[in-house]
N, C-alpha and C positions, 0 to 999 in steps of 0.2 A: 710820344704814342702810348694809347691805354689799351691795356688788355683786360678783358672782364673774365674772371675765372669762375666757374660754377662747380662746386664740389660739395661733399658732405662735410659736416663739422668733424674736424679733427682728422680729416683725411684728404685735404685740398692742396696736395703737394704737386705742384707741375714738374718737379723734378729736373731731367735734362732738357725737357722742351722749355720748361720756365727759364733755365738758365741761358739757352741760346737766345730766346726772345729778349732777356734782359741784356745781353751782349749787345744786341743791335739796336738797344734804345727803348724798349717796352718798359712801362711802369705797370703794377697789377693791382687790380681791386677784385674783391671776392664777393660771391653771392653764395650762401649756405643753402642747399637743397631744402633743407628741413624748414627754412623760414621764407617762404616767397613773398609774403607780406613786407618783409623787411628789405627787398632785393633793391639793388641800385638799377636805375634805367639804363639803356642803350645809348643815351645822350652823350656824345662825345667819344664813344668807344670805338677803338680802330679794330678790334679783334675779339670774338668771342672763343673762349676755349672751354670746352666741356669735358672734364674729368671723368674718371672711372668711379665706380661705386659698388657696394655689397647689395645695393638694390636690384630688382628687375622691374621693367616698366609695367609687368602685367600683375604685380602684386595687389592683393586687395589692402587698403589702407593707405596707400600713399597715391591714390588717384589724382589729388588735388595739386600735389606737388609736381607729378609727371605732366599733368595738364598746363601747369604753370611754366615749366620748362619747354614743353612742346611749343606753346605760344611764344616763348623767348626765341626759339628757333625760327619759325616762321616770321615774327617781325624783323629779326636780324637779316633775313633773306630778302624781305620786302626792302629794307633799307639799304641792301647792298654791304652789309657789315660782314666780313670775312668769318668763317666758323671752321675750327679744327675741333673734332670729336675724338675721345679716346675711349674704346671698351664700352661701358655704360653710355658713354657719350655718344657714341656711333650707334648705338641701339636706340637711343632716344631720337637722334636725328632720323634714323630709319622710320621709327613710330611716327613722329612728327609729320613725316612727307608722306605717309602712306603705306609703308612697309609694314612687315610684321616681325615680331620678336617672340621666340618660343624657347622652351627648353631644349638645350641640345642634347642629342643621344650620347655624345662624346664631351665630357669637360675638357677644358684644356687650361692645365695650371703647370708653370714651368717654362722652359724655354723649349719652343716649337718651331718648326720650319715654315716659312711662308714664301710662296712663289708668285711672282708677277712677270708676265709676258709684256705689259704696257709700260712699266718702269722697273726692270729687273735691277738696275743699278741702285734705286733708291729703296725698293721694298723687299727684293728677294733676301732671304737669310733667315737667321734664327733670332726671333724676338721673344720677349717676355710675355706670357698670356696668364691670364686668371679670370676666367669666365665659365659660366654654366649655360649661357644662352646663346642662341644663333639668331641672326636677323636676315631677311628678305630685302632686297633692295627696292626703294621706290622708283618708279618710272623715270623721275628726274635725275637719278645719279647712276652712275656706272661703276661696275666692279672693276678695280685695278690691281687687286691682290686676293689670293685665296689658297686654301688647303683642302684636305679631304673633309674637314669638319664644316666649312662653309666659307663666305665672304670674309676677308681679311682687311680690306680697305675698299673705300668708294670715293668716288669724286664727283662733283658738279660745279655749277657756275658759283665760284666763291666759297665752296663748301668743300672740305676734305675731312675723312674720318678713318681711323685704324680700330679693328677689333682687338689688335695686340697692344702692348704698352711701350711706346718709344721713350717715353719719359722716365722709366724705371731706373732708379738709381740702387746702389747697395743699401743705402738708409731705407728706402721704400720697401724693398723686398724683405729686408730684416723685420721691419715694423709689421708687415704683413704676415710674416712666418712666426711671430711670437704670439703667445696666449692662445686665444681662439683659433687664430691663424695656424698654430702648430697643430691643433685637434683636427682642423679641417684637412691639412696636408696628411697628416697620419692616415685619415680615413680613405685617401685616395692612394695610399701606399707611397707616400713621398717624404722623405726624412728631411724635416726644415733645416737641420744644420747642415746637411749635404748640399740643399738648394741654396743657402746662403753662400757656402764655399764656393761651389761652382760658378755662382753668380758674379764672383770677383772679376775673373777674367772675362765673362760674358758682357758684363757692364761695360769694361775697359775697352772691349772690341766694338761695342754698339755705341759708344758715346759719339763717335765721329759721325756714325750713319744718321744718328737723330740730328746732329746738326745739319747735316747735309738736307735731311728731310725738311726741317723747319725753313732753311734758306729757300728751298725749291718751293715750299708753299708759299712764302712771303713774296717770291718773285714771279711766280707762275700761277698760282690759284688766287691769291688774295689781291693781287695788283689790278 
């Protein structure tokens, strides 16, 4: 089975989601968002995985790349290729299918609580967040998790996406928290070292939840 990952150059790490997919037999190919002319096609692809990004879909200057990824989403849907979106990936799906993406009044960075009445055992809990935008749902998708900031997960026919980061490993969080990331966190009043330290236990507790989420996606959404 083949999974096609879409992510930015240098930050296309599928983390815990990729690890679980690998355990059940998926191999991976990657499309770098910056170079859509070099992208691999969907031919023979069994799963499209859209990762997070520092980008926003409404930025000036990346319109062509956003349009190319939106086209990839709609093409995958037309062909029945299952789609799993994470953070920016969720926002891109919303944008591609007629929803909106705007700057959020409340950025979510760090570990935040998510609630779900539709799938409480799968989605309710504390998940890693790192975003400044919020999306509205397209008419073809339904909200299955949320919090006070906005939608946190959406579901449709062979499509599932989360605003939070179920893939987050300690390596990913540490990488995001160094250099420019540490400066970003400081501006938000978050200590990078403390975030990494507290993430050790958080990641350990959430890893089984991510595995269950991937298994559910494969068995109930992608099937």
